[in-house]
N, C-alpha and C positions, 0 to 999 in steps of 0.2 A: 503494500500500500504506500510505498514511498513516492509514487507518482502523484499522490493527492496533496503533497506538501507544497505550500505556496510560500515563497520567500519574497520579502519586499526589500528591494535594493534602493538605498537613498542616493540621491544625486549629491554631488559635491557641495552644492549650495545648501541643500537640506541638512547635510552633515555639519557644515560650518555653522549654520544657524542653531542647530540643537546643541552643539558644543559651546557656543557663545552664551546661549540661554542658560545652560547648566553651570557655566563658569560664573555668570552674574548671580545666579541663585545661591551658589556656594559662597561667593563673596559676601552676600547679604547675610547668610546664616552665620558665617564666621564673625562678621562685624557685630551682629546682634549678640552672639555668644560673648564676645569681648566686652560689650557694654554691660551685659548682665553680670559678668565677673567683676567689673569695676563697681557696679552698684552694690554687689555683695561685699566687696572690700570696704566700701564707704560705711555700710552698716556695721561690720565687724570693728572697724576703726573707731567709730563713734561709741560703741559699747565698751571697747577696751580702754579708750581714753577717759572713761568715767564721766561722761556728760550726764546731765540731769535726765532722769527717766521721763520727765514731762516734755523734754525736747526730743529725746531719742525715739520714743514710742510713735509719735505721729510721722516722723521722718521714715522710720523703718516700714510703717504701714504704707506710706506713699511709694517707697522704693519697691515694696512687694507688689503693689498694684501695677506699677510700671512693668515689672518683670512678668506678671501674669499676662498683660496685654501683649508684650513682645513675644512671649512663648506661644500664645494663641495665634498671633498674626504671622510669625515666621516659621516656627517649628511645627505647628499644626496645619500649616499651609493655607491659612485663611486669606492670605494675600492673593491666592489664585482665583481665577474666574470659576463660577459655579458653586461657590460656598455662601452665597447671599442669605439663603434660608437659615443655615447653621449659624452664621454671624448674627442674624436677627434674633434668634432664640437665645444664644449665649449672652449677648449684650443686654437683651431684655431681662433675662434672668438675673444678671448682675445688677441691673438698675433696680429691679424689685427687691433684691437682697439688700442693696445699699439703702433704699428708702425704708425698708423694714428695720434695719439696724439703727438708722438715724431716728426713726420714730421711737423705738424703745429707749434709746439713749436720751432723747429729749424728755420722754415721760419720766424716766428715772431721775434725771438730774434737775428737772424743773418742777 
């Protein structure tokens, strides 16, 4: 049944385009990874330096939120086409969770 096998041969232009696209995607992922390592180092440095917990806690939460968005966007491939519905549900859920936490914090503190 070897005669039923179909192979698709790429032209030189298609090959160069796919290599350039893969290279750009890899550069974006490496850059994002470096940014996330840098954000983690900032958080560890702030804790190790002994800053006030009233200063450190919101900054660490902000850095964590930035890292979650970067991971969803680059490493979970949300930047690609065709993920609009998944993006909508993920970010809607995050918005509902944020509003819920904000509501409970407001009720408890005020």
